[in-house]
Phi, psi and omega in degrees: 000169181290349180301333182294339181230034184293347178291345181283125178213094188254011197265002179294143180274351179080176182286161176293131189254358191292137180227035169094008178285164179302124183263000176214181185259026181301327181270359183082162178086185180300148182209162176253136179232152176287168188266046174288162178301321181295318180290326177291326176293320176298316178297320179298319179295323178295319178293317180295336179269006178091010180271178181252144176222128173268134185219155183280144165230172179293340181271288175215174175286139181251150175259103192262147173209160176302115184293341182261005179250102184303323180293319179294317179296321179298328179294327175302310181299320182294312184292319180283337190074032185271133178290149186292345181280352185261108189288166180251150174269138180257128183260135181224168180282316185207175186299325180298330175288321179295326182298340177280351185247340186240163174216191181147185177288165177302323180293317179300312184290327179292315180293317179298318178298322177297314179297319180296320180298323184270327192243357174256149352289148181167180187278057178230122175256126178259124182256120184222164175304137183274141171287163184295339181288343181277120181303142183299332179297327180297316184257015176055034179060022178277339184086357180241142180229139177269133179232144178208153177248106183289151181267340184301129184299327179291318177300319182291320178296322179294316178299320179290326181288320185273339179055042179225149165286134185249118170286129185204096168281180178298143186272067181213173172294144181304133179074355178278174180297135181294150184267132176242003178221154178303323182296330176296318179298313181298318181299324184272323196238350187299324180278343181275336178218093182298342180264005185297134175249126179247120180269123183277122175233020183079191180283140176296129189284324179279309171095349173229159187295165184295156167293132179250122189234117176274127185260110174263169180293330186240000177195167174252145181232116178283116178269330177213128180280153182200204186286336171277114190263172175304321179297319176298317180297315180296322179295323180290330185264350195299327183279315185268329184224061181298135178078008179298129190291140176232122178244171179226129180284134179273099178252014171272303179279340179229065181291156176287143177267162183302331184272352186271146175288138179235141177272342180207160183282172173081023184249001179272161185294315182259125180196160174060027192271135174285172184274037172207159181304132181236136182221152176278141177233118177267094184293341181293344178278359176105146179230149180296150183289334180209158177059228178114149178230141180265135175225127178196123180056234179268004183260131173218124182201160174294153176304329181297344179254012180246150171263149180233122170254128191238172172216126178059029174069018184298325181247027182300337178298339180270354188301322181275354184248337183275172181295319176200154187222138172218140177253127178298326175194104179297331180277352180079026181280122177299319181294317179295319180295317180297315182294330184268346193303301188288324175296325180288322175298321177290327174305322183295340181281354183270013181237089183302334182278350183289135177274334180193169172236134180260131185248147186285140165271117181271105189280153174049055182291111178239010175242125188299325179294321175295326176298321178293319176298315179300321178300314181295321178296318179301315182285328176298330179261006184052028178073011184268131181261150175247160171240151173236116184229172175299151177302000000 
């Protein structure tokens, strides 16, 4: 029963995110609209006509298009600047909709159906062999397609209004920080698609992308970690498939290259990166008592010219010496850190004088959600570490 995973609650719409941008198209160009029934019907018509609509999910904002329309899907790649080898996730209302898009062995479909019953709607993408109706551009010619049922009420209303499966990667420039607010979408994409409609659903409550899970006949393979954890997966399977094997692909030491076929997104070394040099800082190795200089790659600068993003106060000693400081969660809350991560990375872009931003190494990760946060930080820094030493 769903009681095994009753701790999952992804349906909050988040706080109101509006900060004064144009809420309608009176001035022409891309615009943000509230989630009224009339606006969702307008958005549905735009999707049915082959246009793009950015919409909120509990993870991040997605850039949606009709998944069965190759021209519409191609427009996603064009607007984002996304390479064709990077597949898209298809959003549906429920498992019966996903079954029209995927195939596989009886074992694959049974296990996937079990997971969907327990963990959908929510931040879990199931990767299965694609049916022939799914355009090859959607799955990057891998033959596998990711499907998910979002929990955000606005996303669900939009899916029901348009009656289409929606291909929707994050609504940002490729490799840039993922968007968790409408203003993030507008900042990245409004000039790239003047007809873009952005539906405002507040801040994304989870704040990081979905767990991506490849479903094999005899095991599950985590391609990207997220808010649905190994414990959630085991809890969902324990009654019908006790002991079903779960593995995790190592894309840190063995990241996917631009030329390689991928079955799911989020496997390349560089991703989620802000518009300034970003480096990992392991504060547990010690920090200078005063002053300090940052060294990483080709960057060398005083701490006073660096930004510091922290977790649980590990680098708090630098707070009074760096250009600016923010802690993802001073209390060490995984949920708070995940929800704040991408907005904080975008915060770092607001300091033109900054030479770099230092990101926390979250040591001894034994909580899967923190592991997901750590993964995003690693990719934002392309896995490159900095040191802070005495001048």
